[in-house]
VOGU-3710 file (C-alpha; in Angstrom, 3 decimals, decimal comma):
1> mldvyswkts> -0,730/196,134/82,320  -1,226/192,754/83,746  -3,629/192,167/86,726  -2,546/189,187/88,652  -5,112/187,577/91,151  -3,215/185,154/93,238  -2,156/184,082/96,767  0,963/182,609/98,277  0,224/178,854/97,294  2,150/176,583/95,027
11> ngrkvtvmve> -0,336/177,209/92,144  -0,427/181,068/92,851  3,376/181,242/93,010  3,715/179,901/89,552  2,278/182,831/88,035  4,192/185,560/90,051  7,482/183,642/89,265  6,416/183,702/85,601  5,800/187,475/85,641  8,850/188,327/87,470
21> elgvpyvlhk> 10,921/186,059/84,971  9,263/187,985/82,167  9,984/191,251/83,685  6,493/192,727/82,616  4,701/195,279/84,711  1,974/193,832/86,813  -0,395/194,558/89,672  -0,813/191,804/92,241  -4,232/191,517/93,782  -3,830/189,110/96,925
31> idigagdqfs> -6,712/186,793/97,071  -6,641/185,424/100,588  -8,195/182,107/100,209  -8,014/181,500/104,009  -10,338/184,618/104,307  -12,645/183,395/101,529  -11,803/186,204/99,072  -12,012/183,788/96,342  -15,806/183,509/96,804  -16,440/187,453/96,455
41> daftainpnq> -18,571/188,558/93,746  -15,770/190,535/92,262  -13,363/187,628/92,010  -16,131/185,098/90,840  -16,743/187,584/87,991  -13,145/187,193/86,919  -13,177/183,280/87,575  -16,478/181,541/87,912  -14,586/178,576/89,325  -13,479/180,739/92,287
51> kipaivdseg> -9,920/179,529/92,221  -6,643/181,396/92,079  -4,641/182,253/90,008  -6,289/184,384/87,388  -4,895/187,183/85,116  -6,610/190,118/83,199  -4,391/191,279/80,507  -5,260/194,876/79,514  -3,528/194,500/76,275  -4,875/191,102/75,203
61> pggrpytvie> -5,755/189,649/71,698  -6,809/192,633/69,418  -5,579/195,163/71,912  -8,619/194,358/74,234  -8,694/193,118/77,917  -8,400/189,290/78,189  -8,975/187,140/81,186  -7,168/183,761/81,640  -7,728/181,228/84,381  -6,016/178,045/85,304
71> sgailmylae> -2,343/178,254/86,145  -1,024/176,066/83,201  -3,150/178,124/80,740  -1,779/181,308/82,314  1,869/180,038/81,858  1,328/179,032/78,195  -0,469/182,425/77,431  2,146/184,520/78,901  4,921/182,468/77,217  3,294/182,639/73,742
81> khgrflpagm> 2,647/186,180/74,157  6,110/187,251/75,198  7,977/184,682/73,195  9,853/183,193/76,101  9,981/179,832/78,130  8,242/177,831/75,442  10,061/176,685/72,374  8,844/177,513/68,826  9,748/174,306/67,277  6,880/171,584/67,388
91> aeryeviqwl> 9,026/168,745/69,051  10,550/171,052/71,587  7,339/172,784/72,299  5,624/169,791/73,156  8,382/168,367/75,264  7,901/171,386/77,532  4,037/170,976/77,287  4,194/167,385/78,416  5,931/168,133/81,516  3,715/171,117/82,116
101> mfqmggvgpi> 0,796/168,725/82,001  2,720/166,227/84,305  2,596/169,028/86,710  -0,985/169,819/86,163  -2,286/166,268/86,196  -0,016/164,599/88,699  2,379/166,863/90,788  -0,251/169,574/91,664  -3,202/167,360/92,481  -1,196/164,559/94,296
111> fgqahhfrma> 1,150/166,801/96,325  -1,765/168,978/97,038  -3,557/165,905/98,606  -0,498/164,924/100,501  -0,493/168,569/101,946  -3,953/168,250/102,854  -3,749/165,032/104,769  -0,441/165,584/106,226  -0,897/169,032/107,330  -4,369/170,451/107,195
121> akeevpygie> -6,805/167,594/107,915  -8,981/168,168/110,905  -8,573/164,463/111,937  -5,788/162,189/111,139  -6,612/159,956/108,185  -3,968/157,004/108,026  -5,109/155,809/104,570  -5,139/159,265/103,043  -1,694/159,954/104,415  -0,298/156,724/103,201
131> rytketrrlw> -1,912/156,854/99,855  -0,835/160,323/98,882  2,450/160,214/100,635  3,437/157,234/98,729  2,276/158,496/95,304  4,219/161,818/96,001  7,381/159,990/96,517  6,913/158,171/93,271  6,308/161,222/91,486  9,671/162,801/92,932
141> gvldrrlegr> 11,281/159,550/91,592  9,906/160,387/88,210  11,195/163,854/88,469  14,722/162,591/89,662  14,985/160,156/86,766  13,910/162,743/84,255  16,594/165,292/85,636  19,527/162,740/85,503  21,879/164,300/82,953  19,660/167,329/82,369
151> ehlagdysia> 19,761/170,795/83,685  16,029/171,388/83,171  12,889/169,321/82,678  12,630/169,946/79,013  15,544/171,625/77,194  16,200/175,024/78,222  14,593/176,741/81,356  10,757/176,749/80,590  7,306/176,995/81,936  7,597/173,337/82,930
161> diavfpwtar> 10,279/174,183/85,522  8,300/177,220/86,533  5,218/174,997/87,019  6,904/172,314/89,106  9,208/174,199/91,338  6,715/175,863/93,749  5,419/172,442/94,518  8,806/171,098/95,280  9,421/173,977/97,601  6,977/172,356/99,844
171> hewqgialde> 9,005/169,185/100,116  8,959/169,041/103,781  5,292/169,147/103,925  5,279/165,872/101,820  7,741/164,096/104,033  10,498/164,505/101,454  14,085/165,198/102,477  15,487/167,058/99,222  18,661/165,077/99,219  16,821/161,793/98,907
181> fpnvarwyra> 16,469/162,797/95,178  20,057/164,188/94,231  18,998/165,065/90,671  15,909/167,025/91,798  18,114/168,686/94,434  20,736/169,916/92,027  17,838/171,291/89,716  16,038/172,872/92,786  18,954/174,551/94,135  19,839/176,180/90,749
191> ierrpavarg> 16,321/177,565/90,216  16,101/178,757/93,788  19,044/180,918/92,920  17,330/182,868/90,232  16,400/186,396/91,377  13,051/186,379/89,538  12,122/183,140/91,450  12,932/184,566/94,762  10,694/187,659/94,003  8,046/185,550/92,667
201> mddafa> 7,915/183,131/95,453  8,117/185,369/98,450  8,819/189,001/97,726  5,641/189,638/95,699  3,427/188,709/98,602  5,255/190,580/101,407
//
């Protein structure tokens, strides 16, 4: 059994989409970050960094419970354990990992800052809005060029797509009209139609 500690954020939804795609049994523990649940002693014992998501696999390596924190590491762990969404061949595998790292190092932090300055900041900060909106738009351009002539970011549907999709789902928060980037829009709509994605994005948190 898999215990998933998460919330309905872009990072949190990466893991619920992944477990829905795998079809593995799991229990979702909703960590309401707006209410400060991530700072509880119980959750801090699971993730000392007090960030969602995290998982505890009751059947981890050696058959013992195993905790994984950080969304990218969780995706890689689950993909490796279940032999899905991460190719075995070294070249193909690292193609996926590169684009997963693109999300972890670029899309997530930059889009997240755009969300903050555009939607959540207590006062308007024009410099922050301009800086992160501009860089967000640049990263959308990178994605659009990458997806030209490709169905997915790296070969077959993979953890790279699973990682990026929930961030693009917030395009309106970023000042992005989806159809401005036609290759991303095509990719986005295809992934959006996957039943497991719908379950992981919304149904799991209902």
